[in-house]
C-alpha positions in Angstrom: -3.2 178.6 -73.0 -3.8 181.5 -75.5 -5.2 180.8 -78.9 -2.9 181.2 -82.2 -5.1 184.0 -82.9 -4.8 185.3 -80.2 -1.1 184.6 -79.8 -0.4 186.2 -83.1 -2.3 190.1 -82.4 -0.1 189.7 -78.8 2.6 189.6 -80.9 2.4 191.6 -83.6 3.6 195.5 -84.0 0.8 197.7 -84.1 0.8 200.4 -87.4 0.0 203.2 -84.9 2.0 203.7 -82.0 0.1 204.6 -78.9 1.0 206.4 -75.8 1.0 204.2 -72.4 -2.3 204.2 -70.3 -3.6 204.4 -66.9 -5.7 202.0 -66.0 -8.2 204.8 -64.8 -8.5 206.2 -68.8 -8.7 203.0 -69.6 -12.1 202.5 -67.8 -13.2 205.8 -68.6 -13.4 205.0 -72.2 -15.0 201.6 -71.8 -18.3 202.2 -72.0 -18.7 203.1 -75.5 -16.6 199.9 -77.0 -17.7 197.1 -77.0 -16.3 194.0 -79.4 -17.7 190.0 -79.2 -14.2 188.9 -78.6 -13.5 190.8 -75.9 -16.7 190.2 -74.1 -16.4 186.3 -74.1 -13.3 186.9 -72.4 -14.4 188.9 -69.4 -17.3 186.8 -69.5 -15.0 183.9 -68.7 -13.6 185.8 -66.2 -16.3 187.0 -64.4 -17.7 183.1 -64.3 -14.6 182.3 -62.7 -14.7 184.5 -60.1 -18.9 184.7 -59.4 -18.0 184.0 -55.3 -14.2 185.0 -55.0 -12.2 188.2 -56.1 -10.5 187.3 -59.3 -6.6 186.1 -58.8 -3.6 187.9 -59.7 -3.5 186.2 -63.2 -6.9 186.1 -64.3 -7.2 189.9 -63.5 -4.2 190.8 -65.6 -5.3 188.7 -68.4 -8.9 190.2 -68.4 -7.5 194.1 -68.6 -4.9 192.9 -71.0 -7.4 191.5 -73.3 -9.6 194.7 -73.2 -6.5 196.8 -74.0 -5.8 193.9 -77.3 -10.2 195.1 -77.8 -9.1 198.8 -78.2 -6.8 197.9 -81.2 -3.9 199.7 -78.8 -0.7 197.7 -78.1 -0.4 196.6 -74.6 0.8 199.1 -72.4 3.6 196.4 -71.1 4.1 193.4 -73.0 4.0 190.5 -70.4 7.2 188.6 -69.5 7.2 185.3 -71.5 9.9 183.2 -71.1 12.0 183.2 -74.6 9.9 186.1 -75.7 11.4 189.7 -76.2 8.9 192.5 -76.6 9.2 194.3 -80.3 10.2 198.0 -79.2 7.8 200.7 -80.8 9.3 203.8 -82.6 8.4 207.3 -80.7 6.3 209.1 -82.5 6.4 212.8 -80.9 3.0 215.3 -80.4 3.2 218.9 -79.1 3.7 218.8 -75.8 6.5 216.5 -76.0 9.9 217.5 -75.3 11.2 213.8 -76.3 11.2 210.4 -76.3 9.8 208.7 -72.6 13.0 207.5 -70.5 10.8 205.2 -68.5 7.3 204.3 -67.7 5.8 205.5 -64.7 5.3 202.3 -62.7 1.9 203.4 -61.0 0.1 203.5 -64.7 1.0 200.1 -66.2 0.2 196.5 -66.0 2.3 193.9 -66.0 2.0 190.1 -66.1 5.1 188.9 -64.4 6.2 184.8 -64.9 6.1 182.7 -62.2 8.4 180.2 -63.7 12.3 180.4 -62.2 11.2 181.9 -59.3 12.3 179.9 -57.0 15.6 180.2 -54.6 17.4 177.6 -56.9 21.4 178.3 -54.4 18.6 177.6 -51.0 16.9 174.9 -52.7 20.4 173.0 -53.6 22.3 172.6 -50.1 22.9 169.0 -49.6 21.6 168.9 -45.6 20.5 165.1 -45.8 24.3 164.9 -45.9 26.4 163.4 -42.6 27.5 166.3 -40.1 31.0 164.7 -40.4 31.4 165.9 -44.0 28.9 168.6 -44.0 31.0 172.0 -45.1 28.5 174.7 -43.2 30.7 177.5 -42.9 31.2 177.4 -46.8 27.3 177.1 -47.8 26.7 179.7 -45.1 29.1 182.2 -46.4 27.5 181.3 -49.7 23.9 181.8 -48.5 24.9 185.2 -47.0 26.5 186.6 -50.4 23.1 185.6 -51.8 20.6 187.1 -49.1 22.7 190.2 -48.9 21.0 191.0 -52.4 17.0 190.3 -50.4 17.6 191.6 -47.0 20.4 190.0 -45.7 18.0 187.4 -43.5 17.9 183.6 -43.9 15.3 183.2 -46.6 12.5 181.0 -46.0 13.3 178.7 -49.0 16.2 177.5 -47.2 13.7 176.0 -44.2 11.6 174.5 -47.1 14.7 173.0 -48.4 15.4 171.1 -44.9 11.0 170.7 -44.7 11.9 168.8 -48.2 14.5 166.7 -47.5 13.1 165.4 -44.1 10.1 164.4 -45.4 11.6 162.5 -48.3 12.7 159.6 -45.7 11.4 157.8 -43.0 15.6 157.4 -41.2 15.4 159.0 -38.2 19.0 159.6 -38.6 18.8 161.3 -41.7 15.8 163.5 -40.8 18.3 164.4 -37.6 21.1 164.7 -40.2 19.1 167.2 -42.2 18.2 169.4 -39.3 21.3 169.1 -37.6 23.2 170.7 -41.1 20.1 173.1 -41.6 20.4 174.7 -37.9 24.5 174.9 -38.3 24.3 177.1 -41.3 22.0 179.2 -39.0 24.1 179.6 -36.6 26.6 180.5 -38.7 24.9 182.7 -41.5 22.5 184.1 -39.2 22.0 183.7 -36.0 19.2 185.5 -35.3 16.8 183.5 -37.4 17.6 180.1 -35.5 14.8 180.7 -33.0 12.5 181.6 -35.1 13.0 178.3 -37.6 13.0 176.4 -34.0 9.3 177.9 -34.0 8.5 176.9 -37.4 10.0 173.6 -37.1 7.9 172.6 -34.3 4.7 173.6 -35.5 4.4 176.0 -32.7 5.0 179.8 -32.3 5.0 180.0 -27.9 5.7 177.2 -25.3 2.6 175.6 -24.0 1.8 177.3 -20.9 1.6 181.0 -22.6 0.2 179.4 -25.6 -0.9 181.6 -28.8 -3.2 180.2 -30.6 -3.3 181.2 -34.5 -7.5 181.1 -34.8 -7.1 180.0 -38.0 -10.4 178.1 -39.6 -10.5 176.0 -42.8 -12.5 178.4 -44.9 -9.4 181.1 -43.9 -7.5 179.2 -45.8 -9.7 177.6 -48.9 -10.3 181.5 -49.6 -6.6 182.2 -49.7 -6.0 179.7 -52.0 -9.2 180.5 -54.3 -8.2 183.9 -54.3 -4.7 183.8 -54.8 -4.1 180.9 -56.9 -7.2 181.5 -58.8 -9.3 178.6 -57.4 -12.8 178.7 -58.2 -15.0 176.2 -55.4 -15.1 173.0 -57.4 -11.5 173.1 -58.4 -10.6 173.5 -55.2 -13.1 170.4 -53.6 -11.3 168.2 -56.7 -7.7 168.9 -55.6 -8.3 168.0 -52.1 -10.1 164.7 -52.7 -7.3 164.0 -54.8 -4.4 165.0 -52.3 -6.4 165.1 -48.9 -3.8 167.4 -47.4 -3.9 171.3 -47.8 -0.1 171.5 -48.2 -0.4 169.6 -51.2 -3.4 171.1 -52.7 -1.0 174.7 -52.4 1.7 172.8 -53.9 -0.4 171.8 -56.9 -2.2 174.8 -57.1 1.4 177.3 -57.0 2.5 174.5 -59.9 0.2 175.5 -61.9 0.2 179.1 -61.7 1.7 180.7 -64.7 1.6 184.4 -64.1 1.2 187.1 -61.4 0.9 190.7 -61.2 3.5 191.3 -58.6 6.7 189.6 -58.3 7.1 188.2 -55.2 9.1 189.3 -52.4 11.6 186.6 -51.0 9.9 185.3 -47.8 12.2 185.1 -44.6 12.4 182.7 -42.3 11.7 185.4 -39.6 9.1 187.3 -41.6 7.0 183.7 -41.8 7.4 183.4 -37.8 6.4 187.2 -37.0 3.4 186.9 -39.9 2.3 183.8 -37.4 2.6 186.0 -34.4 0.4 188.5 -35.7 -2.1 185.9 -36.6 -2.9 184.9 -33.4 -2.1 188.2 -31.7 -4.6 189.9 -34.1 -8.2 190.2 -31.3 -11.3 191.9 -31.5 -13.1 193.8 -34.7 -11.7 193.4 -37.9 -9.4 190.8 -36.9 -10.8 187.8 -39.5 -10.6 190.2 -41.9 -6.4 190.9 -41.1 -5.8 187.1 -40.6 -7.2 186.7 -43.9 -4.8 189.7 -45.8 -1.6 187.8 -43.9 -2.6 184.7 -45.1 -2.7 185.9 -48.2 0.5 188.0 -48.4 2.2 184.5 -47.2 0.6 182.5 -50.2 1.2 185.4 -52.5 5.0 185.4 -52.0 5.6 182.3 -52.1 8.1 181.4 -54.4 7.8 177.5 -55.8 5.0 175.0 -55.1 7.2 173.9 -52.0 7.4 176.9 -50.4 3.5 177.2 -50.9 3.1 173.8 -49.5 4.9 174.2 -46.3 3.5 177.8 -45.4 0.0 176.1 -45.2 0.9 173.0 -43.7 2.5 175.8 -41.3 -1.0 177.3 -41.1 -2.6 174.3 -40.3 0.0 173.6 -37.6 1.1 170.4 -39.1 4.3 170.0 -41.1 4.3 166.0 -41.8 7.8 166.0 -41.8 8.5 163.2 -39.1 10.6 165.3 -36.4 8.7 165.8 -33.0 9.6 167.8 -29.8 12.6 164.9 -28.9 14.0 165.1 -32.6 14.7 168.8 -32.4 16.3 168.6 -29.2 18.7 166.1 -30.6 19.6 168.8 -33.4 20.1 171.5 -31.2 22.6 169.5 -29.1 24.6 168.2 -31.8 24.3 171.5 -34.0 26.1 173.3 -31.4 29.0 170.4 -30.8 29.8 171.5 -34.3 28.9 175.8 -35.0 29.0 178.6 -32.9 27.7 181.9 -34.2 30.8 184.2 -35.5 32.1 186.2 -31.8 31.1 183.5 -29.2 33.4 182.5 -27.1 32.5 178.6 -25.9 34.4 175.3 -27.5 33.0 173.3 -30.5 34.5 170.5 -32.1 35.7 170.5 -35.5 34.3 167.8 -38.2 37.9 166.7 -38.9 38.2 165.9 -35.1 34.6 164.1 -34.6 35.6 162.0 -37.7 38.3 160.3 -36.3 36.7 159.2 -33.4 35.4 155.7 -33.2 31.5 155.0 -33.5 31.5 154.5 -29.5 33.2 157.6 -28.7 31.2 159.5 -31.4 28.4 158.8 -29.8 29.0 159.4 -26.3 30.0 162.8 -27.3 26.5 163.0 -28.6 24.7 161.4 -25.9 26.5 164.0 -23.4 25.2 166.8 -25.3 21.6 165.4 -25.9 20.9 164.4 -22.2 21.8 168.5 -21.3 19.7 169.9 -23.9 17.0 167.5 -23.5 16.9 168.2 -19.3 17.2 171.4 -19.7 14.4 171.7 -21.9 12.5 169.5 -19.2 13.3 172.0 -16.6 12.4 174.6 -18.6 10.4 174.4 -22.1 10.5 177.8 -23.4 13.0 177.5 -26.8 12.7 181.5 -26.3 15.4 180.5 -23.6 17.0 177.8 -24.5 18.1 178.7 -27.8 18.9 182.1 -26.6 21.5 180.5 -23.9 22.4 177.9 -27.0 24.1 180.6 -29.0 25.5 182.6 -26.3 27.5 179.6 -24.0 26.6 176.3 -26.3 26.1 172.9 -25.1 27.6 172.9 -21.4 26.7 172.4 -17.9 26.0 175.7 -17.3 22.9 175.4 -19.5 21.1 173.6 -16.5 21.6 176.5 -14.7 21.0 179.3 -16.8 18.0 177.6 -17.9 17.0 175.4 -15.9 14.0 175.1 -13.0 12.2 178.5 -12.6 9.0 179.9 -10.9 5.8 180.5 -12.9 7.4 178.2 -15.7 6.3 174.8 -15.6 8.4 171.5 -15.5 7.7 168.9 -18.0 6.4 166.1 -15.4 7.6 163.0 -14.3 6.0 159.7 -15.7 5.2 156.1 -14.4 5.7 153.0 -16.1 2.5 150.9 -16.3 2.5 147.5 -14.7 -0.7 144.9 -14.9 0.0 142.5 -12.6 0.8 143.4 -8.8 3.3 140.5 -8.7 4.9 142.2 -11.4 5.1 145.4 -9.6 6.9 143.2 -6.4 9.5 141.7 -8.3 10.8 144.8 -10.1 10.8 146.3 -6.2 12.1 143.6 -4.7 14.1 144.2 -1.8 13.6 148.4 -2.0 11.7 150.4 0.8 8.5 151.9 -1.3 6.0 154.2 -1.1 2.0 152.9 -2.3 0.0 156.0 -2.9 -3.9 156.1 -3.9 -4.3 157.3 -7.5 -6.8 159.5 -7.6 -9.2 160.2 -10.3 -8.7 163.6 -10.9 -6.4 165.9 -12.6 -2.9 166.5 -12.2 -1.8 170.0 -11.1 1.4 171.8 -10.8 1.5 174.8 -8.3 4.1 177.3 -8.5 3.8 180.4 -5.6 6.5 183.1 -5.6 7.7 185.1 -2.5 5.6 187.9 -3.3 2.7 185.7 -3.8 1.6 184.9 -6.9 0.7 181.7 -7.9 0.6 179.5 -11.1 -1.5 176.5 -11.5 -0.3 174.4 -14.9 -1.7 170.8 -16.0 0.2 167.8 -16.8 0.2 168.7 -20.5 2.0 172.4 -19.1 -1.2 174.2 -20.0 -2.3 177.2 -17.6 -5.1 176.6 -15.3 -4.8 179.1 -12.7 -8.2 180.8 -14.3 -9.8 177.5 -13.8 -8.9 176.8 -10.2 -9.1 180.5 -8.2 -10.3 178.3 -4.9 -6.9 176.7 -5.0 -5.2 180.0 -5.8 -6.8 181.5 -2.7 -5.5 178.6 -0.3 -1.9 179.4 -0.6 -1.5 181.7 2.1 -3.3 179.0 4.1 -1.2 176.1 3.2 2.0 178.1 3.4 3.7 177.1 6.5 5.8 179.3 8.6 9.5 179.9 6.6 8.0 179.0 3.4 8.3 181.9 0.8 8.3 180.0 -2.1 7.6 176.7 -4.0 6.6 174.4 -6.7 4.3 171.6 -5.5 2.6 168.6 -7.4 -0.7 167.0 -6.9 -3.8 165.7 -7.9 -7.1 168.0 -7.9 -10.1 165.8 -7.2 -13.5 166.4 -7.1 -15.3 166.4 -3.5 -18.2 166.7 -1.6 -17.2 169.4 0.6 -19.0 168.4 3.4 -18.6 164.8 3.5 -15.4 164.9 1.8 -16.5 161.9 -0.8 -14.4 161.7 -3.8 -16.1 162.2 -7.1 -15.6 161.0 -10.2 -13.4 163.0 -13.2 -16.3 163.5 -14.7 -17.6 165.6 -12.6 -14.3 167.6 -12.7 -14.8 168.1 -16.5 -18.5 169.9 -16.2 -16.3 172.7 -14.1 -15.9 175.7 -15.8 -12.5 176.6 -17.2 -12.1 180.6 -17.9 -13.3 183.4 -16.0 -14.4 181.3 -13.1 -15.6 183.1 -10.1 -15.3 181.8 -6.5 -18.5 182.4 -5.7 -20.0 181.0 -8.5 -17.9 177.4 -8.3 -20.6 174.6 -7.8 -18.1 171.8 -7.9 -15.4 171.8 -5.4 -12.2 170.5 -5.5 -9.2 169.2 -3.1 -5.5 169.1 -3.9 -3.9 165.7 -2.8 -0.5 166.6 -2.6 2.2 164.2 -3.5 6.1 166.0 -4.3 7.6 168.8 -3.9 10.4 170.0 -6.5 11.3 173.5 -5.3 11.7 175.2 -1.9 12.5 178.7 -1.1 15.0 179.1 -4.0 16.1 176.1 -4.5 15.4 173.1 -6.3 14.8 169.3 -4.7 14.5 167.2 -7.8 18.3 165.7 -6.9 16.8 165.3 -3.3 15.3 161.4 -2.5 11.6 160.5 -2.7 11.6 159.9 0.9 13.5 163.8 2.1 10.8 165.7 -0.7 7.7 164.0 1.1 8.5 164.9 4.4 9.7 168.2 3.4 6.1 168.5 2.0 4.3 167.4 5.4 6.1 169.1 7.7 6.3 173.1 6.0 2.8 173.0 4.5 -1.0 173.1 6.7 -3.2 170.4 5.5 -7.0 171.5 5.9 -9.6 169.0 5.5 -11.4 168.5 2.3 -9.4 171.4 0.5 -5.9 170.5 0.6 -4.3 167.6 2.1 -1.7 164.5 1.3 -2.3 161.7 -0.8 -3.2 158.7 1.1 0.0 156.8 0.9 1.4 153.2 2.8 5.2 152.5 3.0 6.0 148.9 2.3 8.7 146.2 1.0 7.9 143.5 -1.3 7.7 141.7 1.8 4.3 143.0 2.1 2.3 141.8 -0.8 -1.2 140.7 1.8 -0.6 144.9 3.0 -0.1 145.7 -0.2 -3.2 143.7 -1.8 -5.6 145.2 0.6 -4.3 148.8 -0.3 -5.0 149.0 -3.7 -8.6 147.3 -2.6 -9.6 150.3 -0.9 -8.0 152.1 -3.4 -10.3 150.7 -5.9 -12.7 151.3 -3.4 -12.6 154.4 -2.5 -13.1 155.2 -6.2 -9.1 155.9 -7.3 -7.7 154.7 -10.5 -5.4 152.0 -8.5 -2.4 153.1 -6.9 0.9 154.7 -7.4 4.5 152.9 -6.8 7.4 154.8 -5.6 10.7 154.2 -4.5 11.7 155.9 -1.8 15.2 155.9 -1.0 18.5 155.6 -3.1 20.5 152.8 -2.4 24.3 153.5 0.0 27.1 153.2 -1.8 28.1 151.7 1.8 26.5 148.9 1.2 27.2 147.8 -2.2 30.5 145.6 -1.3 28.1 143.5 1.1 25.2 143.1 -1.4 27.1 142.8 -4.4 26.5 139.2 -4.9 22.4 139.9 -3.8 22.3 142.7 -6.5 23.7 140.4 -9.4 21.0 137.9 -9.0 18.7 140.1 -8.8 19.4 142.2 -11.6 20.7 145.3 -9.9 23.8 147.4 -11.1 26.7 146.1 -9.2 28.2 149.8 -9.9 25.7 151.7 -8.9 24.1 149.5 -6.0 20.8 150.0 -8.3 18.1 147.9 -9.1 17.8 148.4 -13.0 15.6 149.4 -15.6 15.1 147.6 -19.2 17.3 148.6 -21.0 17.6 150.4 -24.2 18.2 149.3 -27.5 21.8 149.0 -27.5 22.2 150.4 -23.9 23.1 149.7 -20.4 20.0 149.2 -17.9 19.9 152.2 -15.8 19.4 152.4 -12.2 16.1 152.9 -10.1 16.7 156.2 -8.5 14.3 158.1 -6.2 14.9 161.2 -7.3 12.5 163.6 -9.8 13.3 163.0 -13.4 11.5 165.5 -15.4 9.9 164.5 -18.6 10.8 160.7 -18.2 9.2 157.5 -17.4 10.7 155.4 -15.5 10.2 152.2 -13.5 11.3 153.8 -10.1 7.6 155.1 -10.4 5.1 152.6 -11.4 1.3 153.0 -12.0 -0.5 149.6 -11.0 -4.5 150.3 -12.5 -7.7 148.8 -12.1 -6.5 145.7 -14.7 -8.3 145.7 -17.9 -9.9 141.9 -17.2 -12.2 143.4 -14.6 -14.5 144.3 -17.5 -15.3 141.1 -19.3 -17.0 143.0 -22.2 -14.8 143.7 -25.5 -16.4 146.2 -28.4 -15.9 145.4 -32.1 -14.7 148.8 -33.1 -14.0 150.6 -36.6 -10.5 152.2 -37.3 -11.0 155.6 -39.0 -8.5 157.9 -38.8 -4.7 158.1 -37.3 -2.4 160.7 -36.3 1.4 160.6 -37.3 3.1 159.2 -34.2 5.3 161.1 -31.8 9.5 160.0 -30.6 9.9 155.7 -31.3 6.1 155.7 -33.0 7.2 158.9 -35.6 6.7 156.6 -38.6 3.6 154.6 -37.8 0.3 155.8 -37.4 -0.6 156.6 -33.5 -3.0 157.1 -31.5 -5.9 155.8 -33.7 -9.7 156.8 -33.7 -12.2 154.6 -33.4 -15.8 154.6 -33.9 -19.0 152.9 -33.5 -21.8 152.6 -35.8 -25.0 154.5 -35.7 -27.6 152.0 -36.9 -30.7 154.6 -37.6 -28.3 157.2 -39.2 -25.0 154.3 -40.9 -23.0 157.6 -39.7 -19.8 156.3 -37.6 -19.8 158.2 -34.1 -16.0 158.6 -33.0 -15.6 156.7 -29.6 -12.2 156.8 -28.5 -8.0 156.7 -29.4 -6.4 154.0 -29.3 -2.4 153.2 -28.5 -1.9 150.5 -26.3 -1.7 146.8 -27.2 -0.3 147.1 -30.8 2.9 145.5 -31.8 5.7 147.1 -33.6 4.9 144.1 -36.8 1.1 145.4 -36.1 2.3 149.0 -36.3 3.9 148.7 -39.7 1.5 146.5 -41.5 -1.1 149.0 -40.3 1.0 152.3 -42.0 1.7 149.9 -45.0 -1.9 149.3 -45.3 -2.8 152.9 -44.8 -0.3 154.3 -46.3 -1.0 158.5 -47.8 -2.0 157.8 -51.7 -3.6 154.3 -51.5 -6.7 154.2 -51.9 -7.4 153.4 -48.2 -6.4 156.8 -47.4 -9.3 159.1 -48.0 -10.4 163.4 -47.6 -12.4 163.7 -44.5 -15.9 161.9 -44.9 -19.2 163.0 -44.6 -20.9 160.0 -42.6 -18.1 160.2 -39.7 -18.7 162.3 -36.5 -16.2 164.0 -35.0 -15.0 167.5 -34.1 -11.4 166.9 -34.2 -9.0 166.8 -37.5 -6.8 163.8 -37.8 -3.6 163.9 -39.7 -5.3 161.2 -42.4 -8.7 159.1 -42.4 -9.0 156.0 -42.9 -11.4 153.9 -45.5 -13.7 152.2 -43.1 -13.1 148.5 -43.7 -11.9 146.3 -40.7 -13.1 145.8 -37.6 -11.0 145.5 -34.5 -12.0 144.2 -30.7 -11.1 146.3 -27.9 -10.8 145.8 -24.1 -11.7 149.0 -22.1 -11.8 149.6 -18.2 -14.8 151.5 -18.3 -17.3 153.9 -20.4 -17.5 157.6 -19.5 -19.4 160.6 -21.0 -17.1 162.7 -23.1 -17.6 166.3 -24.5 -14.8 165.4 -27.3 -16.6 162.0 -28.7 -19.9 161.5 -30.8 -20.8 157.8 -29.8 -24.3 157.4 -28.8 -24.7 161.4 -28.4 -28.4 162.1 -27.6 -28.8 158.2 -25.8 -27.6 159.1 -22.4 -27.3 162.7 -22.7 -28.1 165.6 -25.1 -24.6 167.2 -24.8 -22.2 164.6 -24.5 -21.2 161.6 -26.0 -19.4 158.1 -24.8 -16.0 157.1 -24.3 -13.6 154.5 -23.5 -11.2 155.0 -20.6 -7.9 152.9 -21.0 -8.7 151.1 -24.5 -6.6 148.6 -25.5 -6.5 146.8 -29.1 -6.7 142.9 -28.8 -7.2 141.3 -32.4 -8.7 142.1 -35.7 -12.0 140.6 -36.5 -11.5 139.2 -39.6 -14.9 137.5 -39.2 -17.0 140.6 -39.1 -17.6 143.2 -41.6 -18.1 147.1 -40.7 -21.7 146.3 -40.5 -21.4 144.0 -37.3 -19.8 146.5 -35.6 -20.3 147.6 -31.8 -23.8 150.5 -32.0 -24.3 153.1 -30.2 -27.0 151.9 -28.6 -25.1 149.1 -27.4 -22.5 150.8 -25.8 -25.4 153.2 -24.2 -26.7 149.9 -22.6 -23.3 149.1 -21.6 -22.8 152.3 -19.8 -26.2 152.1 -18.1 -25.2 148.6 -16.8 -21.8 150.1 -15.7 -23.8 152.9 -13.8 -26.1 150.2 -11.7 -23.1 148.0 -11.1 -20.9 151.2 -9.2 -24.1 151.5 -7.7 -24.1 148.0 -6.2 -20.3 148.3 -5.7 -21.1 151.2 -3.2 -24.5 149.6 -1.7 -22.5 146.4 -0.9 -18.9 146.8 -0.3 -17.8 143.5 0.4 -18.2 142.0 -2.4 -15.9 139.2 -4.1 -12.4 139.9 -4.6 -12.5 137.8 -8.0 -14.5 140.8 -9.1 -11.8 143.3 -9.1 -9.4 140.4 -11.1 -7.2 139.3 -7.7 -7.6 135.9 -6.1 -6.2 134.8 -2.7 -3.4 132.8 -3.1 
C-alpha cells in the first residue's frame, strides 16, 4: 500500500502540464536524473525480482514512480476504484494544431485494477439445483448475450463455477446434479464447447490409447506463479507450505494481486483446452520455452482467484472435485435426456414431465440412459466420438452402433471378482459348467488386427504397447487361420524361455524395453497365451457365450509353440472339487498367480420351469434362470451370464489366487500419503501409500500402495483423521523417498500391520534400494491391511534391511520348491478334507 505522502503526490495536480511521453523517450533521459526516493523504490523492485522477471504490477509501479520522480504528471492515472483522474488543462505549443483527442496506446502505461474483473454472471448460475427445477434454457439465453460481447464462446468462468460447486460438497448426487446442469447449459447455449468441457472436467485431453502428455514439471508452474503474480521464492514456498496444493497457492496469489498492466482477456473453455493441446504437442528445440509462455498466458488471463486455482489444478491434472469417469458418463446421460442442441432431431423429456414421475420411474429412466452411455464408452472409450454422437442422436440404442466396437480402439476389459477360498468359488457356481484357466504371471494384452494386416496391442489400462512387442506383431500373419480377416483377441503376455518353454516371472518381463524395440535386439522372449475372442471378421462377439467364443478362438487360429498358444484350462462343475484343487496346485507349481474361473454357458430358458424350485433354493434368478450376483444397494441381484461385459467386474469371472495366508510374515508399515478414491471410494483416501523405515538415514522409503482390507468405517475414520487443512496433512516431506506425486501427504504418526503374498523388485518403489539392487527397490504384491498397531511407534516400524532379508528368504524358498515340487499342500494354504 502506498504511503500517505506518495498518495498525495500521485493525486495532486501539477503546476506545469506535460505532454505524454513514450517509454523509450523516458528511459533516454534517466541517466542524469536521480533522486533518493526513486532509488529506494527501484532498489526494492530489483530486490524482489532478483531471480525472476518483474510481475506486471511491480513493473508498472516501478515505471510510474520514475515518472513521478521527474516532477511530471503520470502518463495515465492508475485506475483505482472510486478515484477519478484529474484532467490537466491543455497548453498548446508551436507545432500543435489543437488538443490531442486520444493518447496513443502504444506510448502509454496503465495500471489496471484486478478487483471486480470476475465474470459475475457465470459465477452466479445455480448449477447445484435439482435438474427437475433448474431452468437451463433461461440460463443459456442469458449467457449467450453475455458471451456475444466476448467472442461468442462459453467462458471458462462457467466451468470454474461448476468446479467450485462440485468441490463444495461431498454428496455424489449433488456433484452429478451440478455437472448435469452445467452440461445442459452448454448443450443449449454453446454445443461446440461441450466436448472440450468434458475433457477438462476429466483432467485429460486425449483418450488413454492415444495419450497426449503435457510434459510440465513443477518448476514450470512455480516459475509462472512467481512471474505473473509477483511472488519471490520465499513467498511461494510459504504459501505452498501453508496450503499444500498448487491450485490453492495460485488462488491466494491471485487474490492478493491488486493491479496488472493489462486487462485480462476472458478465458474460454475451448481456448483453455486448445492451450493444453498446444502444450502437449510442443516438441523439440525451444519447446519448454513455448510451454512456459502458454502457462504464463493462461495465468495472466484468469479473471479471479477461482479461475487461477482451477487453471493450475488442470495443469497438474488433479482437479480435486470428487468427480471420476463414471460420474461424467452419468452426467452426460442425464443431461441429454433434458437438453439438445438447436436443430437436433432426437427426442428429449421436459422438466415438467419428468418431475411428475414417481421416484422409481425417474430412476428407471436415468438407469436406462446411463447403461447405454456407459456401455458405449466401455466399447469405445473416446469422448471425441461419444460426445459427437450424443450431440447428433442423443441417448438412443443407435449410440451402441455408432459408438461401438472398432478396430484399433481398445475396449475396456472385463474384470473378475476376487474370491479368497476355493470352496466359496464352488458354492457361487453351483450347478453351472465353468472353465478353470491358469492365471499367468504376465501382462494382459488386447490384440487388434484389420484386413490390411495392421496390428495394435493394448494393455489392460488401454495404453498402446505395439512398439513394446514387435515380435508379437510379426506373429499375426502366422497365427491368423484361413478365413480370418480381422479380429480382436485377448490374452496374457508372459516371459518364457524360448527353448524350453519354461514360464518366467512378471519381474523378468518388466526388464524388457518399452519403446523403440528392435526384434533383433530382444533378449527377453514372450509367449501370448490367448483366452478370449471379442471380434471376428467385422462382427462383435461380446454377446456370444464364452464357450462359443473360445471355440472360435481355438479353431480359427494357429498355435505356435512357446510363442502363441491357449491358456491351459480345465472344464468342470462344482462337483469336481478334487480335480479343481489339483489343477489349482499345478497352476502354482508352474509359477502362475492362481486360476481364473469362468462361466461357460447361459442357462437355456427351456430349463427354467422344471428347475424353478432348485433355482430358488440355490440363490438363482427365477425369471432368467441365472445364478445371481450380489445385489447393489437397493438393486436386484444380477444373473451370471457367460457374455463378455466390458468394464464390468462380475462374478461370472472369478479369481482364485495364492491365498494371503501362504506368507506367514506380516509387515508393520507407515501410511505416508494417499490419493483421491474413484467410484464408490471417491470420498475417501484410496489407495494409501505405505513406507518402511531406513534405520541408517532416518528416511521413509515407499514400498507399496494398499487398497485392500479396509472397511467403509475405517475409510471414513481415516479420511476424518487425515482431512485437508488439519495438522495431519502436510506438504511433501523431504525425508520421504518416493518418485510419484500423491494427492495428499500424511504426517507419519502410526503403524499398520499388512499382509502380502510376495515381495518383488520394483522400478517404482524405493524401499531397500541398494540392498538387493542398485537400481530397483522392493515392493509387495497383493498387500492387505490387517490392523492398526497402536502398540508400536513409527520408530518400531519394519526397516528396509529387514524387508531385504525377507526377500532373500523368499528367493531361497522358491528355489527349494522348484527342487522339491512334492511339498506338503499345507504350505499352499490348502488342506485335504
